[in-house]
C-alpha positions as a printed Julia matrix, in Angstrom:
363×3 Matrix{Float64}:
  47.48  136.71   89.03
  48.46  133.65   86.98
  51.4   135.55   85.55
  52.73  136.42   89.02
  52.36  132.81   90.15
  54.31  131.6    87.11
  57.16  134.01   87.85
  57.27  132.83   91.47
  57.48  129.15   90.48
  60.18  129.81   87.93
  62.27  131.68   90.48
  61.83  128.87   93.02
  62.91  126.14   90.61
  65.95  128.1    89.44
  67.02  128.53   93.05
  66.78  124.8    93.68
  69.01  123.93   90.74
  71.53  126.69   91.51
  72.2   125.65   95.11
  75.75  124.61   95.94
  76.56  121.0    96.73
  78.89  120.68   99.71
  81.24  117.69   99.7
  82.19  117.03  103.34
  85.81  116.04  103.9
  86.84  112.86  105.76
  87.04  112.95  109.56
  90.48  113.99  110.87
  89.97  115.0   114.53
  90.87  111.65  116.08
  89.34  109.78  118.99
  87.05  111.5   121.49
  87.02  108.48  123.78
  83.47  107.29  122.99
  81.89  106.1   119.79
  79.26  104.1   117.95
  80.38  101.55  115.33
  78.71  101.02  111.96
  79.53   97.78  110.13
  79.18   97.88  106.35
  78.77   94.36  105.0
  80.01   93.15  101.63
  76.43   92.5   100.54
  75.82   96.25  100.8
  79.15   97.6    99.52
  79.31   95.05   96.71
  76.12   96.39   95.19
  77.56   99.9    94.77
  79.38  101.05   91.65
  82.01  103.65   92.45
  83.76  105.92   89.96
  86.44  107.29   92.27
  89.43  105.34   93.68
  89.04  107.3    96.92
  85.35  106.9    97.7
  84.47  107.32  101.38
  81.47  107.29  103.7
  81.03  110.13  106.17
  78.85  110.66  109.25
  77.27  114.09  109.78
  75.32  115.66  112.62
  72.25  117.78  111.93
  74.61  120.78  111.9
  76.8   119.12  109.23
  79.6   118.43  111.7
  81.75  115.55  110.45
  82.07  113.01  113.28
  83.4   109.95  111.5
  84.39  108.52  108.12
  85.99  105.54  106.39
  87.38  104.78  102.95
  85.1   102.34  101.11
  87.03  102.12   97.84
  87.78   98.48   96.87
  91.44   98.76   97.97
  90.37   99.86  101.47
  88.01   96.98  102.21
  88.82   93.97  104.37
  87.07   90.9   103.04
  84.76   93.21  101.17
  83.68   94.86  104.44
  84.38   98.11  106.26
  83.6    99.71  109.62
  82.99  103.33  110.59
  83.67  104.76  114.04
  81.18  107.56  114.76
  82.56  109.64  117.6
  80.52  110.98  120.47
  81.02  114.29  122.2
  83.61  114.05  124.97
  82.9   115.13  128.55
  86.2   116.98  129.02
  85.39  120.01  126.87
  81.64  120.66  127.34
  81.95  124.11  125.78
  83.09  122.6   122.46
  80.93  120.19  120.48
  83.29  117.58  119.05
  80.94  114.66  118.4
  77.42  113.3   118.56
  75.27  113.42  121.69
  73.05  110.59  122.94
  69.9   110.2   120.87
  71.07  112.54  118.11
  70.13  111.73  114.52
  73.17  111.09  112.34
  73.23  111.1   108.53
  75.44  108.69  106.63
  76.53  109.89  103.2
  78.86  108.59  100.51
  81.22  110.88   98.61
  82.2   109.32   95.3
  84.38  111.79   93.43
  82.23  114.91   92.99
  78.94  113.08   93.69
  77.19  113.0    97.06
  74.78  110.18   97.97
  72.47  109.69  100.95
  72.7   106.28  102.66
  70.45  106.44  105.73
  70.06  108.03  109.14
  70.86  106.4   112.46
  70.42  107.34  116.11
  73.63  107.81  118.06
  74.07  105.56  121.1
  77.48  105.16  122.71
  79.06  101.67  122.36
  76.28  100.45  120.07
  77.05   98.47  116.89
  74.85   99.0   113.83
  75.06   96.69  110.8
  74.16   97.7   107.27
  73.88   94.7   104.97
  71.51   96.09  102.35
  70.03   99.29  101.09
  69.87  101.66   98.16
  71.86  104.89   98.17
  70.13  108.02   96.85
  71.89  110.59   94.68
  71.76  114.06   96.2
  73.95  116.35   94.13
  77.3   116.9    92.44
  79.79  119.4    93.77
  82.96  120.98   92.51
  86.02  118.78   92.86
  89.19  120.68   92.01
  92.23  118.97   90.57
  94.25  118.43   87.41
  91.96  117.66   84.49
  94.64  117.15   81.8
  95.03  113.45   81.02
  98.6   114.07   79.83
  99.69  115.36   83.25
 101.44  113.19   85.83
  98.93  114.12   88.53
  95.79  113.8    86.41
  92.69  113.45   88.61
  89.98  111.57   86.69
  87.17  112.61   89.04
  88.05  116.32   89.09
  85.37  118.59   87.67
  87.32  121.85   87.73
  90.97  122.42   86.88
  92.87  124.13   89.7
  96.1   124.77   87.78
  98.02  122.09   89.66
  98.92  119.91   86.66
 102.48  118.63   86.67
 104.24  117.33   83.58
 107.37  115.21   83.07
 110.66  116.75   82.0
 111.46  116.38   78.31
 112.63  112.85   77.39
 111.4   111.42   80.74
 108.14  109.85   81.92
 106.28  110.75   85.1
 108.41  108.32   87.14
 111.58  110.08   85.9
 112.58  107.17   83.67
 113.86  107.75   80.15
 111.36  107.3    77.35
 114.23  106.1    75.13
 117.31  104.47   76.61
 118.67  101.92   74.14
 121.77  101.05   76.2
 119.9   101.02   79.55
 122.47  103.27   81.23
 119.9   105.61   82.77
 120.75  108.42   80.36
 118.14  109.17   77.7
 119.23  108.58   74.12
 118.55  112.23   73.28
 120.9   113.35   76.08
 123.79  110.96   75.39
 127.16  112.61   74.68
 129.78  110.57   72.83
 133.34  111.52   73.75
 136.59  110.32   75.2
 136.24  109.24   78.83
 139.97  108.94   79.59
 141.2   111.96   81.61
 144.75  111.62   80.29
 143.65  111.83   76.65
 143.99  115.17   74.87
 140.33  115.14   73.79
 138.95  114.1    77.19
 135.28  115.1    77.57
 134.28  115.56   81.23
 130.54  115.4    80.41
 130.64  112.47   77.99
 128.32  109.55   78.71
 129.39  107.11   75.96
 132.95  106.19   75.08
 134.31  107.71   71.89
 137.72  107.78   70.24
 140.61  109.08   72.35
 143.72  110.94   71.19
 146.9   110.64   73.25
 150.06  112.71   73.15
 153.25  110.97   72.03
 156.0   112.07   74.4
 158.71  110.86   72.03
 157.39  113.22   69.34
 157.4   116.22   71.73
 153.61  116.22   71.92
 151.38  117.27   74.82
 147.68  118.11   75.29
 146.14  121.57   74.96
 144.28  121.06   78.26
 140.56  121.49   77.41
 138.23  119.01   79.13
 135.11  119.47   76.99
 136.2   117.19   74.15
 137.83  119.97   72.12
 141.35  119.35   73.38
 144.04  118.82   70.75
 147.62  117.71   70.4
 150.25  120.41   70.93
 153.53  120.09   69.04
 156.52  121.22   71.1
 158.98  120.9    68.23
 158.02  123.91   66.11
 161.16  123.77   63.95
 161.0   119.97   63.49
 164.59  119.58   64.52
 163.82  116.69   66.86
 164.48  118.83   69.96
 161.48  119.72   72.11
 160.8   123.39   72.85
 161.58  124.57   76.39
 158.42  126.63   77.12
 155.2   125.01   78.46
 153.32  123.83   81.55
 155.75  122.53   84.16
 153.17  121.37   86.74
 152.98  117.56   86.59
 149.47  117.57   88.09
 148.09  119.62   85.19
 146.24  118.07   82.27
 148.58  119.72   79.75
 151.84  119.06   81.6
 154.81  119.33   79.26
 157.62  117.08   80.46
 159.98  118.82   78.05
 159.38  122.34   79.29
 162.15  123.96   81.28
 160.27  127.23   81.79
 156.57  127.55   82.74
 154.55  129.73   80.37
 151.37  129.92   82.51
 149.39  127.59   80.26
 148.63  124.86   82.84
 145.07  123.47   82.76
 143.54  121.41   85.58
 140.65  118.97   85.9
 138.65  117.5    88.77
 139.77  120.07   91.33
 136.21  120.26   92.67
 135.96  116.49   92.97
 139.31  116.25   94.7
 138.17  118.78   97.27
 134.87  116.93   97.8
 136.72  113.74   98.73
 139.34  115.72  100.7
 142.34  113.7    99.58
 146.02  114.48   99.43
 148.17  112.55   96.96
 151.97  112.78   96.96
 154.55  112.73   95.58
 153.75  113.42   91.94
 155.82  112.43   89.96
 156.34  109.13   91.82
 159.43  106.94   91.91
 158.56  103.88   94.02
 155.66  104.59   96.39
 152.62  106.87   96.3
 150.92  108.07   99.48
 147.22  108.92   99.72
 145.84  110.72  102.78
 142.09  110.95  103.4
 141.12  113.93  105.54
 137.71  112.49  106.42
 136.29  109.08  107.33
 135.09  106.85  104.49
 133.59  103.33  104.74
 135.35  102.24  101.56
 137.67  103.59   98.89
 138.29  101.99   95.51
 141.59  102.72   93.74
 141.86  102.0    90.03
 144.99  102.88   88.07
 145.18  102.85   84.29
 147.94  103.59   81.82
 147.8   106.32   79.19
 146.41  103.71   76.78
 143.61  102.76   79.17
 145.08   99.45   80.42
 144.33   98.48   84.03
 147.56   98.35   86.05
 146.25   98.3    89.64
 142.97   97.78   91.48
 142.83   98.1    95.26
 140.02   98.32   97.86
 140.59   99.98  101.24
 137.99   99.43  103.96
 137.08  101.69  106.9
 139.31  104.65  106.06
 139.75  107.05  108.97
 140.82  110.72  108.91
 144.57  111.15  108.28
 145.09  107.45  107.51
 148.11  106.94  105.24
 147.36  104.68  102.27
 150.58  103.46  100.69
 150.51  102.32   97.08
 153.56  100.52   95.69
 154.15  101.49   92.04
 157.8   100.41   91.81
 157.02   97.68   89.27
 155.24  100.04   86.87
 157.13  101.39   83.86
 157.75  105.11   83.57
 154.97  107.11   81.96
 151.67  108.92   82.46
 148.89  107.24   84.47
 145.42  107.99   85.79
 144.27  107.02   89.29
 140.5   106.9    89.82
 139.43  107.09   93.47
 135.81  106.34   94.26
 133.74  106.36   97.44
 130.04  105.73   97.97
 129.16  109.25   96.77
 132.17  110.61   94.85
 134.4   109.6    91.96
 137.59  111.48   91.01
 140.37  110.98   88.48
 143.89  112.15   89.29
 146.64  112.21   86.62
 150.12  111.26   87.86
 153.55  110.44   86.5
 155.79  107.45   87.24
 159.46  108.36   86.85
């Protein structure tokens, strides 16, 4: 008989420790039109030591229906105090219980991370105000709080007790706020991702993806030189005087808008290479004529609050800077280049969201 009693007690105790601990969620149903208010004074809240930055108090009916809650973490308090609206059952939907009924016993509990504490019970009375200025909360149980448990993750949840696979990590070379871990020149590009190359579109070794200025190589027209046309930094000088007789060869790219335009070519050999065609289309601009004698015309095919025009010579010298406000579709923007010497130039056109570089020739 003693042996059977021992087995019964052991089974009972194991069941008590194995029971699940429910962590009721905050109240989200909104106003029912009637309520009781509980005031939590600083003398009560100040005596509690919370571990979670999102601690809250919740009101439950005898059937564990959540009928009110408030955040009681330090950042949520007003003068160290907080109030809780405990909602009563409305009279409009009698078939659905949405709140407390008159005289019902309500339990107040605190959820601090994965821990549940009992505060006290109160009796629901519509429009009544109950103050709690002192008391001792009683630990009830600890539940399962899912979240990211890896301290190296951006969304690490210190109070989580079980990892739910939601951890998020920063991209290589960046922190969780998407700022570079190393950015010595403070240009917003991480040191490990910097690309040194020539940033001048008219240079033969122009690198479209370069982030830091490197050495540039320019073609010498007088020596029958042009550019090979690559825009990834691998472009080279092309010699159009193969026999070194001082007379430039006649074959080459004859399109003046191409990166490897050969002003000496009399016959096009299909070698023309272009850059920034996508950007030109995104701004929807037309630029003509090219080559230019006295005046260049720019037509914007869409409205733009502001356009910036910057022209530089083949050596990178600034020759013109102009700002045009409130550009409307099909507006003609005239740019006088009569005073500029003949040669190759680059015009950079920038709006709020786009930047393009257009090579052009002044005859």
